[in-house]
Every structure is written in structure tokens, then in C-alpha cells.
C-alpha atoms as one frame of an Amber mdcrd trajectory, in Angstrom:
protein
  33.724 -37.317 -46.092  35.150 -35.641 -43.003  34.844 -38.929 -41.100  36.705
 -40.889 -43.861  39.480 -38.318 -43.897  39.873 -38.504 -40.118  39.870 -42.306
 -40.195  42.873 -42.357 -42.518  44.760 -39.868 -40.310  47.323 -41.674 -38.109
  47.296 -40.980 -34.436  45.487 -41.658 -31.231  41.697 -42.025 -31.031  41.465
 -38.758 -29.044  43.450 -36.899 -31.678  41.243 -38.310 -34.428  38.081 -37.078
 -32.668  39.577 -33.578 -32.300  40.442 -33.445 -35.982  36.907 -34.473 -36.962
  35.432 -31.673 -34.865  37.833 -29.100 -36.326  37.057 -30.063 -39.919  33.291
 -29.919 -39.315  33.596 -26.486 -37.617  35.607 -25.014 -40.486  33.153 -26.394
 -43.032  30.219 -24.873 -41.132  32.004 -21.534 -40.865  32.429 -21.451 -44.614
  28.718 -21.971 -45.142  27.522 -19.530 -42.465  29.941 -16.790 -43.467  28.241
 -16.455 -46.859  25.015 -14.736 -45.819  23.023 -11.539 -46.334  22.868  -9.060
 -43.479  19.606  -7.050 -43.117  17.443  -5.549 -40.356  14.642  -7.761 -39.148
  11.959  -5.099 -38.632  11.428  -1.403 -39.318   8.633   1.029 -38.470   7.649
   4.033 -40.550   4.847   6.554 -41.051   3.052   7.653 -44.208   4.699  10.418
 -46.303   8.058   9.649 -44.655  11.104   7.813 -46.087  12.716   4.563 -44.969
  16.109   2.974 -45.732  16.231  -0.792 -46.237  19.836  -1.861 -45.619  21.416
  -4.937 -47.174  24.992  -6.221 -47.168  26.612  -9.384 -48.416  29.028 -10.703
 -45.775  31.766 -13.076 -46.999  35.078 -14.456 -45.749  37.672 -15.530 -48.190
  36.103 -14.019 -51.360  35.154 -17.474 -52.597  31.642 -16.494 -53.788  30.914
 -14.796 -57.063  27.960 -12.323 -56.991  25.912 -12.148 -60.177  23.054  -9.742
 -59.367  20.832  -8.603 -56.504  17.053  -8.114 -56.390  14.635  -6.517 -53.901
  11.385  -8.481 -53.719   8.272  -6.997 -52.049   5.629  -9.271 -50.515   2.600
  -7.258 -49.372   0.479  -8.280 -46.373  -2.227  -9.527 -48.708  -0.773 -10.203
 -52.158   1.927 -11.845 -54.253   5.702 -11.328 -54.398   7.001  -8.847 -56.922
  10.378  -7.343 -57.802  10.669  -3.646 -57.088  14.401  -3.069 -57.695  17.171
  -5.018 -59.530  20.880  -4.282 -59.719  23.309  -5.938 -62.184  26.973  -4.919
 -62.352  26.897  -4.884 -66.152  23.329  -3.930 -66.972  22.737  -1.413 -64.191
  19.565  -0.696 -62.165  15.978  -1.628 -62.916  12.654  -0.806 -61.179  10.004
  -3.055 -62.694   7.079  -2.326 -60.302   5.148   0.749 -61.326   3.768   1.258
 -57.814   7.318   2.069 -56.603   8.492   3.897 -59.742  10.245   7.148 -58.873
   9.954   6.274 -55.185  12.769   3.710 -54.868  16.514   4.405 -55.312  19.732
   2.486 -54.605  21.878   4.189 -51.970  25.162   2.710 -53.281  26.379   1.674
 -56.685  27.905  -1.442 -55.169  26.745  -5.024 -55.527  27.877  -5.897 -52.022
  25.867  -3.044 -50.409  22.610  -2.822 -52.382  20.639  -0.813 -49.783  17.559
   1.049 -51.082  15.460   4.016 -49.950  11.693   4.218 -50.357  10.307   7.754
 -50.391   6.793   9.118 -49.890   5.642   6.033 -48.033   2.081   4.809 -48.194
   0.159   2.635 -45.787  -0.049   0.014 -48.543   3.762  -0.258 -48.600   3.696
  -2.416 -45.461   4.971  -5.968 -45.946   8.120  -8.123 -46.281  11.103  -6.866
 -48.293  13.674  -9.518 -49.319  17.199  -8.713 -50.473  18.137 -11.708 -52.692
  21.546 -12.403 -54.254  22.250 -14.649 -57.238  25.648 -16.203 -56.424  28.013
 -18.833 -57.741  28.691 -21.561 -56.724  26.421 -21.610 -53.586  23.240 -20.377
 -55.301  20.828 -17.749 -54.059  21.351 -15.996 -50.693  18.731 -13.734 -49.130
  17.674 -11.752 -46.075  14.206 -10.338 -45.252  13.113  -7.121 -43.540   9.547
  -6.594 -42.308   8.269  -3.044 -42.789   5.514  -2.034 -40.367   3.554   1.039
 -41.361   2.175   3.013 -38.436  -0.492   5.705 -38.514  -1.522   8.081 -35.757
  -5.286   8.017 -35.371  -7.440  11.107 -35.812  -9.209  11.286 -32.454 -12.497
  13.072 -31.803 -15.347  12.989 -29.297 -18.691  14.755 -28.880 -21.787  14.769
 -26.725 -25.114  13.890 -28.320 -28.087  16.067 -27.338 -30.965  13.878 -26.174
 -34.311  14.309 -24.461 -35.002  12.956 -20.996 -36.955   9.740 -21.172 -37.213
   6.135 -20.075 -35.155   4.427 -22.814 -31.401   3.953 -23.146 -29.972   6.188
 -25.871 -26.532   7.284 -27.132 -25.405  10.358 -25.189 -21.711  10.525 -26.244
 -19.508   9.294 -29.088 -15.743   8.822 -29.393 -13.724   7.907 -32.513 -10.132
   7.041 -33.409 -10.032   7.109 -37.202  -7.433   5.792 -39.675  -4.963   4.486
 -37.150  -2.586   1.587 -37.342  -2.511  -0.493 -35.293  -6.076  -0.233 -34.034
  -6.661   2.068 -31.064  -8.342   1.172 -27.773 -11.174   3.371 -26.435 -12.235
   3.543 -22.784 -14.794   5.645 -20.888 -14.657   7.261 -17.451 -18.053   8.357
 -16.129 -19.793   9.080 -12.822 -23.203   8.378 -14.340 -24.615   4.927 -14.768
 -24.331   3.660 -18.317 -22.541   1.331 -20.732 -20.684   1.561 -24.021 -20.255
  -0.388 -27.248 -17.315  -0.353 -29.702 -17.074  -1.099 -33.428 -14.011  -1.484
 -35.702 -13.754  -0.765 -39.426 -10.703  -1.591 -41.598  -9.709   0.743 -44.425
  -8.379  -0.223 -47.878  -4.875   0.985 -46.958  -4.620  -1.131 -43.821  -5.693
   1.530 -41.340  -8.370   0.878 -38.735 -11.161   3.165 -37.480 -12.518   2.495
 -33.981 -15.833   4.021 -32.829 -17.350   3.843 -29.350 -20.775   5.005 -28.121
 -21.812   5.684 -24.521 -25.432   4.938 -23.619 -27.707   5.576 -20.657 -31.327
   6.350 -19.702 -31.187  10.168 -19.582 -32.802  12.214 -16.813 -32.900  15.943
 -16.080 -30.266  15.440 -13.380 -27.817  14.022 -15.966 -27.708  17.296 -17.875
 -24.262  18.887 -17.483 -22.615  15.825 -15.963 -19.248  14.778 -17.355 -17.970
  11.689 -19.137 -14.394  11.249 -20.377 -13.187   9.418 -23.492  -9.671   7.878
 -23.436  -7.929   6.737 -26.620  -4.769   4.631 -26.310  -2.657   3.706 -29.325
   0.906   2.611 -30.029   1.971   5.805 -31.796   0.827   8.088 -28.924   3.119
   9.065 -26.076   0.172   9.127 -23.662  -3.567   8.378 -23.849  -5.640  11.022
 -25.587  -8.503  12.286 -23.407 -11.569  14.439 -23.996 -14.031  15.534 -21.291
 -17.643  15.836 -22.456 -20.625  17.433 -20.743 -23.867  15.602 -21.345 -26.699
  17.542 -22.953 -30.096  16.309 -21.802 -33.141  18.391 -22.714 -36.283  18.389
 -20.551 -39.427  20.511 -19.936 -39.363  23.240 -17.233 -39.560  22.608 -13.501
 -41.073  25.646 -11.705 -40.942  27.013  -8.130 -42.150  30.349  -6.627 -39.910
  32.014  -4.041 -39.934  35.226  -1.985 -43.162  34.885   0.010 -42.469  35.484
   3.748 -46.041  35.298   5.170 -45.798  38.932   6.223 -47.785  40.786   3.567
 -49.375  43.479   5.726 -51.568  46.297   4.468 -49.494  49.119   3.063 -46.308
  47.151   2.490 -44.424  48.319  -0.614 -41.595  45.808  -1.044 -43.434  42.504
  -1.465 -41.836  40.443  -4.277 -42.339  36.971  -5.781 -39.830  35.167  -8.036
 -40.723  32.480 -10.557 -37.702  30.162 -10.724 -37.502  27.591 -13.516 -34.924
  24.991 -14.568 -35.174  23.792 -18.144 -33.095  22.737 -21.136 -33.299  24.562
 -23.421 -33.958  27.823 -21.603 -37.601  28.845 -21.116 -39.144  30.763 -23.978
 -42.034  32.395 -22.038 -42.902  33.123 -18.379 -46.476  34.147 -17.577 -47.993
  35.412 -14.271 -51.750  35.108 -13.620 -54.144  35.026 -10.641 -57.147  32.903
  -9.795 -59.391  35.529 -11.332 -57.283  35.682 -14.472 -55.913  39.228 -14.579
 -53.340  40.747 -12.235 -54.294  43.497  -9.718 -53.436  47.085 -10.626 -50.864
  47.281  -7.805 -48.783  44.464  -9.313 -45.901  44.945 -11.762 -44.235  42.037
 -13.650 -40.652  42.082 -14.934 -39.749  38.811 -16.644 -39.802  36.252 -13.784
 -40.294  38.825 -10.979 -43.684  39.935  -9.632 -43.584  43.160  -7.541 -46.410
  44.544  -5.392 -46.200  48.340  -5.192 -48.664  48.490  -2.274 -50.212  45.536
  -0.476 -53.995  45.657  -0.167 -56.880  43.222  -0.260 -56.525  42.876  -4.038
 -53.379  40.751  -3.645 -55.063  38.461  -1.146 -55.301  35.844  -3.877 -53.599
  32.890  -5.596 -50.779  33.619  -8.068 -49.807  31.227 -10.876 -46.523  31.197
 -12.820 -46.391  29.258 -16.087 -43.102  28.521 -17.926 -42.719  27.061 -21.416
 -39.945  25.710 -23.633 -39.950  23.560 -26.758 -40.500  20.366 -24.756 -43.583
  21.531 -22.857 -44.995  23.798 -20.161 -45.063  23.697 -16.366 -46.807  25.860
 -13.763 -46.754  26.578 -10.042 -49.342  28.293  -7.789 -48.989  30.211  -4.516
 -51.684  31.661  -2.270 -50.851  34.901  -0.442 -52.619  36.222   2.688 -52.885
  39.918   3.568 -52.742  40.782   7.271 -53.638  44.036   9.029 -50.419  44.668
  10.915 -46.805  43.876  10.411 -45.495  40.777  12.143 -42.250  41.207  13.998
 -39.717  38.611  12.995 -39.691  35.699  15.406 -36.361  34.367  16.468 -35.714
  31.057  14.946 -36.057  28.407  17.670 -33.254  26.514  16.084 -30.861  29.369
  16.928 -31.468  28.959  20.663 -31.081  25.233  20.359 -27.770  25.650  18.569
 -26.454  28.124  21.167 -27.591  25.897  24.013 -25.962  22.905  22.406 -22.677
  24.774  22.049 -22.718  25.927  25.700 -23.602  22.448  26.895 -20.764  20.982
  24.895 -18.290  23.491  26.345 -19.450  22.760  29.904 -19.168  19.033  29.337
 -15.659  19.432  27.947 -14.703  21.563  30.994 -15.989  18.887  33.384 -14.057
  16.180  31.579 -10.858  18.262  31.672 -11.311  18.945  35.420 -11.837  15.254
  36.218  -8.763  14.270  34.232  -6.696  16.959  36.011  -7.812  15.776  39.496
  -7.120  12.136  38.666  -3.622  12.913  37.444  -2.891  15.095  40.485  -4.066
  12.307  42.798  -1.849   9.812  41.007   1.153  12.128  41.337   0.532  12.653
  45.082   0.137   8.935  45.818   2.858   7.544  43.598   5.558  10.209  43.977
   8.262  10.423  46.752   7.504  12.403  49.984   8.056  16.118  49.666   9.296
  16.682  53.376  11.242  14.805  56.030   8.893  13.062  58.499   9.369  13.867
  62.263  11.129  11.323  64.513   8.922   8.887  66.382   7.846   9.951  69.906
   7.521   7.532  72.788   4.377   7.622  74.832   4.825   9.402  78.171   8.264
  10.752  77.249   9.566  14.139  78.161   9.436  15.209  74.533   5.740  14.552
  74.492   5.386  16.565  77.668   7.346  19.461  76.142   5.160  19.410  73.064
   2.029  19.413  75.198   0.309  22.813  74.964   0.578  24.905  78.135  -2.507
  25.772  80.089  -3.704  29.361  80.112  -2.330  31.466  82.962  -4.466  31.918
  86.084  -4.669  34.934  88.339  -2.724  34.636  91.618  -3.511  36.587  94.738
  -0.425  38.268  96.252  -0.339  38.003 100.087   2.379  39.712 102.177   4.821
  37.395 103.917   4.856  37.206 107.675   8.152  37.599 109.517  10.294  34.498
 109.312   8.316  33.015 106.390  10.240  31.570 103.450   9.091  32.275  99.846
   9.637  29.747  97.121   9.481  31.137  93.566   8.263  28.708  90.916  10.081
  28.501  87.567   6.914  29.210  85.561   5.807  25.798  84.363   6.470  22.465
  85.815  10.138  21.756  85.127  10.956  18.472  83.475  14.173  16.734  82.849
  14.817  15.607  79.252  16.077  12.127  79.713  15.186  10.687  76.320  18.321
  10.435  74.266  16.490  10.489  70.970  14.482  13.544  71.871  17.587  15.331
  73.152  19.455  14.684  69.967  16.471  15.896  67.963  16.322  19.144  69.954
  20.080  19.681  69.708  20.172  19.064  65.950  21.500  15.546  66.430  24.330
  16.555  68.926  24.698  14.824  72.338  23.103  16.589  75.361  25.197  19.164
  77.316  24.697  19.849  81.009  24.684  23.421  82.308  27.069  23.804  85.167
  25.174  26.644  86.782  21.999  24.662  86.678  23.692  21.689  88.258  24.712
  23.718  91.281  21.085  24.275  92.143  21.717  27.432  94.399  23.280  30.843
  94.692  26.053  31.474  97.154  28.852  29.467  98.724  27.060  27.855 101.646
  27.001  24.160 100.992  24.751  23.516 103.979  21.836  25.068 102.247  21.959
  22.773  99.227  18.775  21.116  98.334  18.464  17.619  97.011  20.612  16.966
  93.948  18.838  16.838  90.591  20.585  13.592  89.880  18.692  11.963  92.730
  15.255  12.973  91.521  13.355   9.996  90.216  12.679   9.924  86.469   9.443
  11.542  85.500   9.063  13.539  88.820   8.960  17.336  88.952  11.066  19.512
  91.216  11.241  23.100  92.483  14.176  25.457  92.743  16.264  25.705  95.939
  14.851  27.910  98.662  15.969  31.495  98.835  16.470  33.388 102.104  15.320
  36.951 102.250
């Protein structure tokens, strides 16, 4: 019809196509606008209330509403009306299961929302708000109501007897929950678990889990943890259980120190037993049957008031509980004199080991210190200025040569007319090496002494000796002669 109308409309082909699209869009809008607005899904808990909202949305007021009905479709069952509203005939609640529990929130055909009070788990299902309209026919919208239930969680340990078969040692249960809970186990003991699920008539689910293992005496008191996870819980529920494994007694005798000398008054034996349940009786006997007169028994403790040959015997301790009896024997020896306590050889070994370890650590530290010091001395810069090089045979070398020890000189009187020459002490040398001179003068050039260059005392030039400038290099010289 829309195509025929557009074909008869004058204009360009593009304009015709636009008009066709506009007409189809407006037609679709008219159909879609007449619909029922509801919530798709709701969650609720037993004994609570829930509001099921419904609204008829219309544009243009072209639809005439006749009546509205709420239809309930249970999870397993048939559809049934639970509430009806007619503008002329009023409200009706035909289903007896919802009688006095369902009410309309508004006395308005366009907003026929209802409230269900005192909810039950069986109320879960699909709720349809259905309008009878003219001229378009029935219009409806459906809300799914999900009923939730918090499970009742519990866990307990099962008392068992130690044996060789796998048995149930712990149980955990999440009862009457919806949806079904998940149960997990955390355990340090070897074992496995099995889980079963049971559905209730109201749609709830009960989950049970059992933990199994082959129980031993060592398992008694160990812990296993049950974890229950379910949608309605903020966090997993946990319960820690201690296993209860019963077993017959295990007996040991303690207190004997191999130093029961004649006359001792503080000798004591203890009968130690581990059992579950606790031992019912503890009995002390000897190889001969009866206990010596010097022995006193207090529950699990045997005391010897005075050691003599009568306690040089074998003692037996017997312990019983409901699962059986167990016994332990000990032979005591009486000696004449008291034994001095011997130092435990392990103590010396421990002390020696500690000292040896300390010495070894000290050696290692010393070696590391020497190696590092050597590396610093070899790799680091010199710590002093090296001396200038010295030429072989130079005057500097001669100056640095150690002087010979003084020798005794015999003093002889001079004869008349004899001239005395006084030596200058050591053999004089002339420093002719420029490098050595600069080194001795702190790096300054050499300076000649005028008085020394004259070579004599007085004003008589005829008595001058040979000039020092004419002395060959490396030769020694003596001072000018003096006249007395």
C-alpha cells in the first residue's frame, strides 16, 4: 500500500524513495509505540514482598483498553490468572494460592502494577501483564521472578576408629538453598570427598558432601575445612573441623637415668600414654608380680623412696581404654655408688665446631683484606714524588756517598821553615752537574761564592794558587797554602 501511494506521488525518483521510507517508518512507530512496559527479571526471598510493575505506553491515544490480566506460569505447571482489573467491574483474584497476598498498587488501567506479599519459594515463575485492547488486540509483557534462598550451612567431624579402610571422617551440608550451593574441602591430610544433591518440593536444593580417608592415630586432631559458596552469600562460608580418630593406647616409660645407686631417694619413673579416648586405667607391676615395699605409685608415676636391691628388677606399665590395652617394660639396675654425670661428648664437638668456624671466618676475612690492600697499592697513584735521576759518576752521587769513619792522626811539630797545609775535612768536589745543582738549590740556578773564588786570604796576588776554574772536571783540590 505504501509503495502504491508513493508511485502515484509526482516527483523525482529520489524523492519517491524518501517518501516510501518515511511512510514505512511512521507506520512502524505506530505499531511499536503500543506496547506494555515491564521489568524483565526480578529476584526475591521467601517471606518478603515484591512489586511487579506494568505500564501501557501509547502515543496518540488511538488504542482503547478493555481490561488487564496478570497471568502466572510456574516453573513446572500451567498458566493461570492471579489478578484481573476491569474499569467497570473492578478487581478480581481468581487463584486461591495468591488470595489475600496480591493487591493492585494503582486503580488505573494504564498502570496495573501488583504487589505479592509473603512470598513463597513456589511463587517463582513467569508473570505476564496482558492487555485486551481495541483495535490492535492483546498486548503483553512478561517478568521472570527468581526466588532465592540462603542455604542453612553446617559441618561436623565424624568420630571414627583407626583402621585400614576408607571411612567418612567429616560431613558438610548446605540445606534448602536456591540456587544450589557448591561445597569444597581444604585439607592437609590425604583423602577424597563425594557430593550429593537433593531437590525439595518448593524448588530449593540441599547439597551434602562427605570427606573420606583411611584414619590413623596420627590423623587425630588434624584439621579439614569446609567451604560453601552460593549466590546469596557475600563470601564463602567456612568451617574448620578437627578430625576425631580413636585408637588404643601407645605406652612409653620415661625418667630412668641409669644412676640408681644404693640409698638414692629421688628415683622416679613415668608411664606416658597417648590414646583416644583417654586411658581408663594405668597399672604398674614387676617381673615378680607385686611392687617392692619401697615403691609408691601415684596414677602414672612410680616413686622409689629408697633404692635398694629390691628395685633391681623389671617394671611393667599397662594402660587400657575402650579400644584395647598396651604395655611397656623397663629393667632397672642398682649400682653401689653414685655415678658422676659425664659431660656430653656432643657438647665438646659443638663448641669445637663453633671455634673452628670462627677461625675459618677470620682467615677468610684476613685474606680478603690483604688482597684488597695489595690491589689498592698496585693500582693507585704514587703517594710521594720520586727523586730525580742520578748520573753514574756524577758529583751528586759522590756527595751522597757515605763518608768514611774518621781516623786518628798523629800530630808532629813543624820544623822551622816548614809550610803546613790544612785540609778542608773531606775531599772537596766541585758540583758541575746542572741537574744536581738545581735539585740542591730547590730548582734555582747555581750561585758562585765570591770569597771562595778568591782562593786565599790577603792582598798578595803573587801567592795565588791555581784557579779553581782551571782544575779538570772530576779532580780534587786543596786550599791555598798559608804562611805562618
